[in-house]
N, CA, C, O and the ligand as a Tripos MOL2 file, in Angstrom:
@<TRIPOS>MOLECULE
protein
  201   199    51     0     0
PROTEIN
NO_CHARGES

@<TRIPOS>ATOM
      1 N          17.3510   12.1050   -4.4720 N.3       1 MET1
      2 CA         15.9980   12.6080   -3.7560 C.3       1 MET1
      3 C          15.4900   11.4960   -2.7530 C.2       1 MET1
      4 O          15.3300   10.3290   -3.1110 O.2       1 MET1
      5 N          15.2340   11.9740   -1.3940 N.am      2 PRO2
      6 CA         14.8170   11.0780   -0.6270 C.3       2 PRO2
      7 C          13.3300   10.5340   -1.0200 C.2       2 PRO2
      8 O          12.5290   11.2930   -1.5660 O.2       2 PRO2
      9 N          13.0230    9.2600   -0.7340 N.am      3 ASP3
     10 CA         11.6490    8.7260   -0.8510 C.3       3 ASP3
     11 C          10.7600    9.5000   -0.0260 C.2       3 ASP3
     12 O          11.1500    9.9280    1.0600 O.2       3 ASP3
     13 N           9.4870    9.7360   -0.4930 N.am      4 PRO4
     14 CA          8.4430   10.5180    0.3780 C.3       4 PRO4
     15 C           7.7720    9.3780    1.1380 C.2       4 PRO4
     16 O           7.6510    8.2450    0.6710 O.2       4 PRO4
     17 N           7.3080    9.7920    2.4470 N.am      5 ASP5
     18 CA          6.7880    9.0950    3.1880 C.3       5 ASP5
     19 C           5.2080    8.8960    2.8420 C.2       5 ASP5
     20 O           4.5930    9.8930    2.4630 O.2       5 ASP5
     21 N           4.5730    7.7400    2.9480 N.am      6 PRO6
     22 CA          3.2550    7.7020    2.5520 C.3       6 PRO6
     23 C           2.4850    8.3090    3.8150 C.2       6 PRO6
     24 O           2.8620    8.2170    4.9830 O.2       6 PRO6
     25 N           1.1950    9.0230    3.2990 N.am      7 VAL7
     26 CA          0.4470    9.6150    4.3060 C.3       7 VAL7
     27 C          -0.2780    8.7020    5.2300 C.2       7 VAL7
     28 O          -1.1710    7.9870    4.7740 O.2       7 VAL7
     29 N           0.0610    8.6660    6.6070 N.am      8 PRO8
     30 CA         -0.8010    7.8290    7.4720 C.3       8 PRO8
     31 C          -2.2020    7.6610    7.3540 C.2       8 PRO8
     32 O          -2.8630    8.6990    7.3270 O.2       8 PRO8
     33 N          -2.7790    6.6140    7.2810 N.am      9 GLY9
     34 CA         -4.2540    6.5610    7.2170 C.3       9 GLY9
     35 C          -4.8630    6.7490    5.7730 C.2       9 GLY9
     36 O          -6.0720    6.7480    5.5420 O.2       9 GLY9
     37 N          -3.7700    6.9270    4.7400 N.am     10 CYS10
     38 CA         -4.4480    6.8580    3.3020 C.3      10 CYS10
     39 C          -4.1410    5.5920    2.6270 C.2      10 CYS10
     40 O          -2.9720    5.2760    2.4040 O.2      10 CYS10
     41 N          -5.1960    4.8060    2.2720 N.am     11 ASP11
     42 CA         -5.1110    3.5880    1.7360 C.3      11 ASP11
     43 C          -4.1510    3.5200    0.4430 C.2      11 ASP11
     44 O          -3.4490    2.5530    0.1460 O.2      11 ASP11
     45 N          -4.2500    4.6700   -0.2320 N.am     12 VAL12
     46 CA         -3.6750    4.6620   -1.6350 C.3      12 VAL12
     47 C          -2.3200    4.6920   -1.2140 C.2      12 VAL12
     48 O          -1.5790    3.7340   -1.4320 O.2      12 VAL12
     49 N          -1.9140    5.7850   -0.5910 N.am     13 CYS13
     50 CA         -0.4460    5.8870   -0.1860 C.3      13 CYS13
     51 C           0.0810    4.5190    0.4090 C.2      13 CYS13
     52 O           1.1140    3.9940   -0.0080 O.2      13 CYS13
     53 N          -0.6520    4.0130    1.3510 N.am     14 ALA14
     54 CA         -0.1480    2.6580    1.9300 C.3      14 ALA14
     55 C           0.1000    1.6800    0.6700 C.2      14 ALA14
     56 O           1.1430    1.0310    0.5870 O.2      14 ALA14
     57 N          -0.8190    1.6160   -0.2100 N.am     15 ALA15
     58 CA         -0.6550    0.6070   -1.4460 C.3      15 ALA15
     59 C           0.5410    0.9880   -2.2260 C.2      15 ALA15
     60 O           1.3990    0.1700   -2.5570 O.2      15 ALA15
     61 N           0.5780    2.1980   -2.5020 N.am     16 LEU16
     62 CA          1.8100    2.7070   -3.1960 C.3      16 LEU16
     63 C           3.1690    2.3660   -2.3390 C.2      16 LEU16
     64 O           4.1560    1.9790   -2.9640 O.2      16 LEU16
     65 N           3.2210    2.4910   -1.0720 N.am     17 ALA17
     66 CA          4.4890    2.3010   -0.2990 C.3      17 ALA17
     67 C           4.6280    0.5360   -0.4650 C.2      17 ALA17
     68 O           5.7400    0.0390   -0.6450 O.2      17 ALA17
     69 N           3.6910   -0.1080   -0.4030 N.am     18 GLU18
     70 CA          3.8920   -1.6110   -0.7050 C.3      18 GLU18
     71 C           4.4400   -1.9120   -1.8110 C.2      18 GLU18
     72 O           5.3730   -2.7120   -1.8720 O.2      18 GLU18
     73 N           3.9020   -1.2700   -2.9120 N.am     19 GLN19
     74 CA          4.3110   -1.3500   -4.3190 C.3      19 GLN19
     75 C           5.8630   -0.8910   -4.4260 C.2      19 GLN19
     76 O           6.6370   -1.4820   -5.1790 O.2      19 GLN19
     77 N           6.2050    0.0500   -3.7330 N.am     20 ARG20
     78 CA          7.5650    0.5680   -3.6060 C.3      20 ARG20
     79 C           8.5000   -0.4790   -3.0760 C.2      20 ARG20
     80 O           9.5780   -0.7720   -3.5930 O.2      20 ARG20
     81 N           8.0030   -0.9970   -2.0310 N.am     21 VAL21
     82 CA          9.0120   -2.0360   -1.2990 C.3      21 VAL21
     83 C           9.0100   -3.1750   -2.2150 C.2      21 VAL21
     84 O          10.0920   -3.7570   -2.2880 O.2      21 VAL21
     85 N           7.9970   -3.6620   -2.9760 N.am     22 GLU22
     86 CA          8.1560   -4.7160   -3.8520 C.3      22 GLU22
     87 C           9.0490   -4.5190   -4.9880 C.2      22 GLU22
     88 O           9.7200   -5.3950   -5.5330 O.2      22 GLU22
     89 N           8.9820   -3.0950   -5.3370 N.am     23 ALA23
     90 CA          9.9850   -2.6810   -6.5630 C.3      23 ALA23
     91 C          11.4430   -2.7590   -6.0540 C.2      23 ALA23
     92 O          12.3710   -3.1770   -6.7460 O.2      23 ALA23
     93 N          11.5610   -2.3120   -4.7620 N.am     24 TYR24
     94 CA         12.8670   -2.3890   -4.1930 C.3      24 TYR24
     95 C          13.4030   -3.9020   -4.2570 C.2      24 TYR24
     96 O          14.4790   -4.2210   -4.7630 O.2      24 TYR24
     97 N          12.5700   -4.7010   -3.7200 N.am     25 ARG25
     98 CA         12.8580   -6.0420   -3.6950 C.3      25 ARG25
     99 C          13.2800   -6.6160   -5.1520 C.2      25 ARG25
    100 O          14.1340   -7.4990   -5.2290 O.2      25 ARG25
    101 N          12.6200   -6.0550   -6.3610 N.am     26 LEU26
    102 CA         12.7970   -6.6860   -7.3750 C.3      26 LEU26
    103 C          14.0320   -5.7760   -8.1000 C.2      26 LEU26
    104 O          14.3930   -5.9650   -9.2610 O.2      26 LEU26
    105 N          14.4930   -4.9610   -7.3820 N.am     27 ARG27
    106 CA         15.3940   -3.9810   -7.8480 C.3      27 ARG27
    107 C          15.0450   -3.1850   -9.3520 C.2      27 ARG27
    108 O          15.8070   -3.0190  -10.3050 O.2      27 ARG27
    109 N          13.4580   -2.7160   -9.1790 N.am     28 ASP28
    110 CA         13.0070   -2.2350  -10.3360 C.3      28 ASP28
    111 C          12.9810   -0.8090   -9.8920 C.2      28 ASP28
    112 O          12.0770   -0.3170   -9.2170 O.2      28 ASP28
    113 N          14.1300   -0.1350  -10.3570 N.am     29 LEU29
    114 CA         14.2730    1.4160  -10.0530 C.3      29 LEU29
    115 C          13.3550    2.2630  -10.7730 C.2      29 LEU29
    116 O          13.2390    3.4030  -10.3250 O.2      29 LEU29
    117 N          12.6250    1.9350  -11.8690 N.am     30 SER30
    118 CA         11.8180    2.6420  -12.4950 C.3      30 SER30
    119 C          10.3390    2.5100  -11.7710 C.2      30 SER30
    120 O           9.5440    3.4420  -11.6560 O.2      30 SER30
    121 N          10.1590    1.3050  -11.3590 N.am     31 GLY31
    122 CA          8.9160    1.0460  -10.5120 C.3      31 GLY31
    123 C           9.0930    1.9180   -9.1630 C.2      31 GLY31
    124 O           8.1210    2.5460   -8.7420 O.2      31 GLY31
    125 N          10.1270    1.9520   -8.5950 N.am     32 VAL32
    126 CA         10.3280    2.7670   -7.2960 C.3      32 VAL32
    127 C           9.8530    4.1310   -7.5820 C.2      32 VAL32
    128 O           8.9290    4.6560   -6.9600 O.2      32 VAL32
    129 N          10.5670    4.7430   -8.6260 N.am     33 THR33
    130 CA         10.3010    6.2440   -9.1160 C.3      33 THR33
    131 C           8.8600    6.4640   -9.2480 C.2      33 THR33
    132 O           8.2290    7.3790   -8.7180 O.2      33 THR33
    133 N           8.3880    5.5210  -10.0210 N.am     34 ASP34
    134 CA          6.6260    5.6760  -10.3280 C.3      34 ASP34
    135 C           6.0320    5.6580   -9.0840 C.2      34 ASP34
    136 O           5.1680    6.5200   -8.9270 O.2      34 ASP34
    137 N           6.2920    4.7760   -7.9730 N.am     35 ALA35
    138 CA          5.7070    4.9090   -6.8210 C.3      35 ALA35
    139 C           5.8160    6.0300   -5.9400 C.2      35 ALA35
    140 O           4.8720    6.4420   -5.2650 O.2      35 ALA35
    141 N           7.1700    6.6150   -5.9430 N.am     36 ASN36
    142 CA          7.4230    7.8650   -5.5340 C.3      36 ASN36
    143 C           6.8840    9.0270   -5.9050 C.2      36 ASN36
    144 O           6.7150    9.9370   -5.0940 O.2      36 ASN36
    145 N           6.5470    9.1230   -7.2150 N.am     37 VAL37
    146 CA          6.0760   10.2590   -7.8360 C.3      37 VAL37
    147 C           4.5150   10.0710   -7.4890 C.2      37 VAL37
    148 O           3.9080   11.1040   -7.2080 O.2      37 VAL37
    149 N           3.8800    8.9840   -7.4810 N.am     38 GLU38
    150 CA          2.5200    8.8130   -7.3320 C.3      38 GLU38
    151 C           2.1950    9.2920   -5.8030 C.2      38 GLU38
    152 O           1.1770    9.9350   -5.5430 O.2      38 GLU38
    153 N           3.0860    8.9450   -4.8910 N.am     39 ILE39
    154 CA          2.8520    9.1340   -3.4430 C.3      39 ILE39
    155 C           2.9510   10.7400   -3.3530 C.2      39 ILE39
    156 O           2.1370   11.4030   -2.7090 O.2      39 ILE39
    157 N           4.0200   11.2920   -4.0550 N.am     40 ARG40
    158 CA          4.1110   12.6400   -3.8920 C.3      40 ARG40
    159 C           2.9510   13.5350   -4.5260 C.2      40 ARG40
    160 O           2.6500   14.6550   -4.1120 O.2      40 ARG40
    161 N           2.4080   12.9390   -5.4870 N.am     41 GLN41
    162 CA          1.3350   13.7730   -6.2980 C.3      41 GLN41
    163 C           0.0580   13.1640   -5.6380 C.2      41 GLN41
    164 O          -0.9630   13.6090   -6.1630 O.2      41 GLN41
    165 N          -0.1250   12.4480   -4.8340 N.am     42 HIS42
    166 CA         -1.3780   11.8030   -4.2500 C.3      42 HIS42
    167 C          -2.0430   13.0100   -3.4580 C.2      42 HIS42
    168 O          -1.5620   13.4160   -2.4000 O.2      42 HIS42
    169 N          -3.2460   13.5900   -4.0730 N.am     43 PRO43
    170 CA         -3.9540   14.6710   -3.4940 C.3      43 PRO43
    171 C          -4.5230   14.2430   -1.9390 C.2      43 PRO43
    172 O          -4.8910   13.0780   -1.7880 O.2      43 PRO43
    173 N          -4.5830   15.0530   -0.9500 N.am     44 HIS44
    174 CA         -5.0830   14.7370    0.3610 C.3      44 HIS44
    175 C          -5.8460   16.0230    0.6680 C.2      44 HIS44
    176 O          -5.2760   16.9990    1.1580 O.2      44 HIS44
    177 N          -7.1160   16.0060    0.3790 N.am     45 PRO45
    178 CA         -8.0350   17.0050    0.9000 C.3      45 PRO45
    179 C          -8.2700   16.9130    2.3270 C.2      45 PRO45
    180 O          -7.9330   15.8750    2.8950 O.2      45 PRO45
    181 N          -8.7940   17.8400    2.9730 N.am     46 GLU46
    182 CA         -8.8640   17.7850    4.5790 C.3      46 GLU46
    183 C          -9.8870   16.2140    4.6550 C.2      46 GLU46
    184 O         -10.8800   15.9240    3.9870 O.2      46 GLU46
    185 N          -9.2770   15.5280    5.5850 N.am     47 ARG47
    186 CA        -10.0680   14.3290    5.9510 C.3      47 ARG47
    187 C         -11.3190   14.4860    6.5330 C.2      47 ARG47
    188 O         -11.3250   15.0460    7.6290 O.2      47 ARG47
    189 N         -12.4570   14.1000    6.0290 N.am     48 ALA48
    190 CA        -13.7720   14.3660    6.3940 C.3      48 ALA48
    191 C         -14.1320   13.2530    7.3770 C.2      48 ALA48
    192 O         -15.1890   13.3090    8.0060 O.2      48 ALA48
    193 N         -13.3580   12.3440    7.5040 N.am     49 ASP49
    194 CA        -13.9000   11.1780    8.4310 C.3      49 ASP49
    195 C         -13.7490   11.5760    9.9240 C.2      49 ASP49
    196 O         -12.8790   12.3850   10.2460 O.2      49 ASP49
    197 N         -14.5010   11.0760   10.7480 N.am     50 ARG50
    198 CA        -14.6420   11.2660   12.2550 C.3      50 ARG50
    199 C         -14.9910   12.6890   12.6470 C.2      50 ARG50
    200 O         -15.1360   12.9850   13.8330 O.2      50 ARG50
    201 ZN         -2.4480    9.3540   -0.2550 Zn       51 ZN51
@<TRIPOS>BOND
     1     1     2 1
     2     2     3 1
     3     3     4 2
     4     3     5 am
     5     5     6 1
     6     6     7 1
     7     7     8 2
     8     7     9 am
     9     9    10 1
    10    10    11 1
    11    11    12 2
    12    11    13 am
    13    13    14 1
    14    14    15 1
    15    15    16 2
    16    15    17 am
    17    17    18 1
    18    18    19 1
    19    19    20 2
    20    19    21 am
    21    21    22 1
    22    22    23 1
    23    23    24 2
    24    23    25 am
    25    25    26 1
    26    26    27 1
    27    27    28 2
    28    27    29 am
    29    29    30 1
    30    30    31 1
    31    31    32 2
    32    31    33 am
    33    33    34 1
    34    34    35 1
    35    35    36 2
    36    35    37 am
    37    37    38 1
    38    38    39 1
    39    39    40 2
    40    39    41 am
    41    41    42 1
    42    42    43 1
    43    43    44 2
    44    43    45 am
    45    45    46 1
    46    46    47 1
    47    47    48 2
    48    47    49 am
    49    49    50 1
    50    50    51 1
    51    51    52 2
    52    51    53 am
    53    53    54 1
    54    54    55 1
    55    55    56 2
    56    55    57 am
    57    57    58 1
    58    58    59 1
    59    59    60 2
    60    59    61 am
    61    61    62 1
    62    62    63 1
    63    63    64 2
    64    63    65 am
    65    65    66 1
    66    66    67 1
    67    67    68 2
    68    67    69 am
    69    69    70 1
    70    70    71 1
    71    71    72 2
    72    71    73 am
    73    73    74 1
    74    74    75 1
    75    75    76 2
    76    75    77 am
    77    77    78 1
    78    78    79 1
    79    79    80 2
    80    79    81 am
    81    81    82 1
    82    82    83 1
    83    83    84 2
    84    83    85 am
    85    85    86 1
    86    86    87 1
    87    87    88 2
    88    87    89 am
    89    89    90 1
    90    90    91 1
    91    91    92 2
    92    91    93 am
    93    93    94 1
    94    94    95 1
    95    95    96 2
    96    95    97 am
    97    97    98 1
    98    98    99 1
    99    99   100 2
   100    99   101 am
   101   101   102 1
   102   102   103 1
   103   103   104 2
   104   103   105 am
   105   105   106 1
   106   106   107 1
   107   107   108 2
   108   107   109 am
   109   109   110 1
   110   110   111 1
   111   111   112 2
   112   111   113 am
   113   113   114 1
   114   114   115 1
   115   115   116 2
   116   115   117 am
   117   117   118 1
   118   118   119 1
   119   119   120 2
   120   119   121 am
   121   121   122 1
   122   122   123 1
   123   123   124 2
   124   123   125 am
   125   125   126 1
   126   126   127 1
   127   127   128 2
   128   127   129 am
   129   129   130 1
   130   130   131 1
   131   131   132 2
   132   131   133 am
   133   133   134 1
   134   134   135 1
   135   135   136 2
   136   135   137 am
   137   137   138 1
   138   138   139 1
   139   139   140 2
   140   139   141 am
   141   141   142 1
   142   142   143 1
   143   143   144 2
   144   143   145 am
   145   145   146 1
   146   146   147 1
   147   147   148 2
   148   147   149 am
   149   149   150 1
   150   150   151 1
   151   151   152 2
   152   151   153 am
   153   153   154 1
   154   154   155 1
   155   155   156 2
   156   155   157 am
   157   157   158 1
   158   158   159 1
   159   159   160 2
   160   159   161 am
   161   161   162 1
   162   162   163 1
   163   163   164 2
   164   163   165 am
   165   165   166 1
   166   166   167 1
   167   167   168 2
   168   167   169 am
   169   169   170 1
   170   170   171 1
   171   171   172 2
   172   171   173 am
   173   173   174 1
   174   174   175 1
   175   175   176 2
   176   175   177 am
   177   177   178 1
   178   178   179 1
   179   179   180 2
   180   179   181 am
   181   181   182 1
   182   182   183 1
   183   183   184 2
   184   183   185 am
   185   185   186 1
   186   186   187 1
   187   187   188 2
   188   187   189 am
   189   189   190 1
   190   190   191 1
   191   191   192 2
   192   191   193 am
   193   193   194 1
   194   194   195 1
   195   195   196 2
   196   195   197 am
   197   197   198 1
   198   198   199 1
   199   199   200 2
@<TRIPOS>SUBSTRUCTURE
     1 MET1         2 RESIDUE 1 A MET
     2 PRO2         6 RESIDUE 1 A PRO
     3 ASP3        10 RESIDUE 1 A ASP
     4 PRO4        14 RESIDUE 1 A PRO
     5 ASP5        18 RESIDUE 1 A ASP
     6 PRO6        22 RESIDUE 1 A PRO
     7 VAL7        26 RESIDUE 1 A VAL
     8 PRO8        30 RESIDUE 1 A PRO
     9 GLY9        34 RESIDUE 1 A GLY
    10 CYS10       38 RESIDUE 1 A CYS
    11 ASP11       42 RESIDUE 1 A ASP
    12 VAL12       46 RESIDUE 1 A VAL
    13 CYS13       50 RESIDUE 1 A CYS
    14 ALA14       54 RESIDUE 1 A ALA
    15 ALA15       58 RESIDUE 1 A ALA
    16 LEU16       62 RESIDUE 1 A LEU
    17 ALA17       66 RESIDUE 1 A ALA
    18 GLU18       70 RESIDUE 1 A GLU
    19 GLN19       74 RESIDUE 1 A GLN
    20 ARG20       78 RESIDUE 1 A ARG
    21 VAL21       82 RESIDUE 1 A VAL
    22 GLU22       86 RESIDUE 1 A GLU
    23 ALA23       90 RESIDUE 1 A ALA
    24 TYR24       94 RESIDUE 1 A TYR
    25 ARG25       98 RESIDUE 1 A ARG
    26 LEU26      102 RESIDUE 1 A LEU
    27 ARG27      106 RESIDUE 1 A ARG
    28 ASP28      110 RESIDUE 1 A ASP
    29 LEU29      114 RESIDUE 1 A LEU
    30 SER30      118 RESIDUE 1 A SER
    31 GLY31      122 RESIDUE 1 A GLY
    32 VAL32      126 RESIDUE 1 A VAL
    33 THR33      130 RESIDUE 1 A THR
    34 ASP34      134 RESIDUE 1 A ASP
    35 ALA35      138 RESIDUE 1 A ALA
    36 ASN36      142 RESIDUE 1 A ASN
    37 VAL37      146 RESIDUE 1 A VAL
    38 GLU38      150 RESIDUE 1 A GLU
    39 ILE39      154 RESIDUE 1 A ILE
    40 ARG40      158 RESIDUE 1 A ARG
    41 GLN41      162 RESIDUE 1 A GLN
    42 HIS42      166 RESIDUE 1 A HIS
    43 PRO43      170 RESIDUE 1 A PRO
    44 HIS44      174 RESIDUE 1 A HIS
    45 PRO45      178 RESIDUE 1 A PRO
    46 GLU46      182 RESIDUE 1 A GLU
    47 ARG47      186 RESIDUE 1 A ARG
    48 ALA48      190 RESIDUE 1 A ALA
    49 ASP49      194 RESIDUE 1 A ASP
    50 ARG50      198 RESIDUE 1 A ARG
    51 ZN51       201 GROUP 0 **** ****
């Protein structure tokens, strides 16, 4: 399964993506999976800013 892309402009996704990079660095595959699941499941209602 491919890694999901973080949504641009979403701080939470960006943080999860960083966490995933760190998990890859540590070869922590369950950490990578956790980050991927959270990115996939992070809800993105219509962005109200601007
Ligand atoms: Zn997000």
